[in-house]
N, C-alpha and C positions, 0 to 999 in steps of 0.2 A: 504493500500498499503507500509505503514510504515516496518511491518514483511517479508513482500515478498521482499523488496529491502534487509533486512537485513541481509535475509539470506542470497542473493548475494555478498553482500558484508562477511558475514562470513566465505562463503565458498571460500570471493577470498583472505580472511588475511589470513584462518585459526584458528578462534576463536571459540572454544568449548562454551565458556558462551555466548558469543551471539547468537552463532547458535543453543542453546539449549531455550534461551530465543523466539527468532526471529518463531522458530519451535511451540512451546508452544502455542503463541499468535495466531499463523497462524491455529494451529488447534482447539483453541477454538474462532477462528473468522468462520469458516469453520460449525462445528458444531452449533454454533448460527444462521448460515445463513440459513441452512438447516433444523435443527429443526422447528425458527420461521414458515419461509415457507412450510413447511408440516404441520403443526398446522392449520395455517390459511386455508389449502387446504381444511383439515380435518373438518374443521366449514364450510365449501362449502355445501348447500345444493343440488350442480351440478357439477360436473367432465367433462370438454369438452377441447378437445386435441385440440389446437390451433395451425395454423400457425406456431407463434411465438415459439412454444416447438418444432413442429417436427423441426424449424432450427436448433436448438441444439441438436439434436440428433444421425444425422450425419455426424460428423465433418471427413476431409479428410487433403492433405499436405496442400490447399490453409490457412486453420484456423492456423494451424503451422508456417506459413509465414509470415501471420499478427500477431501473438503472438510475434515470435521473433524480429520483428522491432517495436511493441508495446515498448515489454522493452525495446530497444535501447532508443527512445523516452524519455521515463521516468529516467533511469539512468542518461543521456547524463544532462538530466534536473536537475536533484537530483544534479549531481557532477557543474554543471555550479552556482546551488544558493551559495549567499553568508550567509548562513543561516538564512535567510525568507522562508516562505512556498508559499509565492505567486508564484513563478515562477514553482514548483511542483505541482500545483495546477490542472491545464489544461490534463497534461498527469495522473496525478493521478485518474481524473476524467473520462479519456478515458479510462484506461487501469481494473477499478473499473467495469464502465459499460460490459467488453469483460468478467469479472469475477464472477459477480452477477449473470447474467441470468444464465448462467448453473448449479452455485448453487440452485438458487432458481428450476429447474428443475429439480435437484434432488429431493429438496423437494416436486414439485405436484409429482413425481412417487411413493415417498416414501406416502405421505398423501390422494393418490386416491388409494391406496390398494397396493403397494409396486409390482409399474410396472417396472421388471426387465429390458426391453427393453428400458424404457426411461430414466432410473436411468445409467443404463449402457454406453448409448449414452452421455448425458448429463458430466457423472462422465471422462466420454475421454475429453471429449473436455475443460473439466476442468481442467483435468492432464495434458493438452497441452499447455495451456495458462500457468499455473505455473512453468511447465516445462521449457517454454522457455522463460516464462520473468525474472526467478529466473538463466539462462543462459546468457543472452542478460548482466543483469547487471551484472554479476560476468565478462565476458569479459569487460565490460565498463570501471568496479572499477581497473582493474588489470591493463588495458591501460594507467587509469592516476596515477598509482601509490598508490594506498590504501594501497598496502602489505608491502610497506616499513617501516625501522624500527620506524624512526621518528612517524608515524598514529600508530603503535603498541604500541609503548612505550603511546602514551594520551592518547590511550584507555585502557592500562590498568592503567594509573594513573586517567582518570574516573570513576572506579569501587575499586576503593584501599582500600575504607571501608566498603564494601560489603561483609558479610557473606560468601553468597551462592559462589560467587567468589573468594573466598579465600579457601575455599575447597575444590574447584572445582579443581582450579591449583595444589591440592597437591596429587590429586586422581589417580586410574588408568585412568579413564578414558582419563584423560589429558597426560597422560603416552604414550598411543594406541594414541592420536588424533599426537603425537609428534614422534612418531619411523612411523605411517602407513599415517600420514595425510600429507604428502607432495603436492607439487601444482601438481604435476603430476599425482597421484591417484585421486585426486580430478577433475581433467578435464579428468579422464578416466569415472568417475561416472560419470559425465554429459554426456558426448558422449554415455555412454550408455544407461542413461535413456532418452534421445531423438531417438537412434537408435529403442529401444524398446517401443516408442510412434511411431514412424516414420511407424513400419510394416504395424499395422493396417489402418493407417490414408491413406496409399498407396494403401491399397486394398481397403478403402471405393472412393478414386478419380478414380482410376480407371475404378470403379462401375460407377460413377458419368458418367465421358468420354466417357465409352459404351453406357449410358443409352443415353445420349446425343446426341449421332452419331446417333443410332437408331431411336429415335424419330423426329431426322431433315431426314432421310430417310424416316420414315413413311408419315411424314407432306408432301412430296416431291410426295408420289407414290398416295396419295389423289389429290395432286393437278394437278395432269397429267390425275386421272382419271374424274374427273369431272370439268363441265366448270366454269370458275372463277367468274363469278357471279352467280352460284349457290350457291357456298361454301359462307356460311354466318360465320361459326368459326367450329374449329375443337380441337381438342384434343387429344392427344396420350398418351398412356399408357403403359411403357413398365414393365414385369412380368416376374417372374419367367417360365412359358410355353409359353414365346413369342420367 
């Protein structure tokens, strides 16, 4: 959770050094989680798709809403803590529970023979959670004034002796950040990311809503055709040809 919250803080403050460190740690963590889970799946003598895996390859708009509120909870807890980690433990665990299963599902798809359907669905769910949590953290950090000059001065003073920070502060990336990294451009970037993710999520949501209506109508038809005592159980499957 540290790199994810740090990414939101870096976007709120406009700190290139913090953004590079946070994103690099985040990418390394993602690669480690996917690689380890793929290796474990590859070692297993069986590859069975469970209901837990199927539940994480069809994300929709509801998952985006849940991720946004999860990010709000985690970032508010970070802002309220007075330097200790105890206050952030529960939100951190809750958000990690939302992030790790899709990563492990990607690893399952990779380790079981590069199943692109599983990897794509789980990847979309993870990307949805990641972007939503970073966006929520970004908004909360802006609202509490983390982009104030005093906070920026403290952040710069804390890394005054780091060589990488010194080289980065005088490099071309810093000039690009100063010219094109204004707050409104960072907000626009997050809005575009959320909108891009919302398009496939909305399609999936409408499909789930349609299937639910069709399934309910089918169950009502079956109940009307048979006596109530004659119906033990029923299962309605919705396919492309129905």
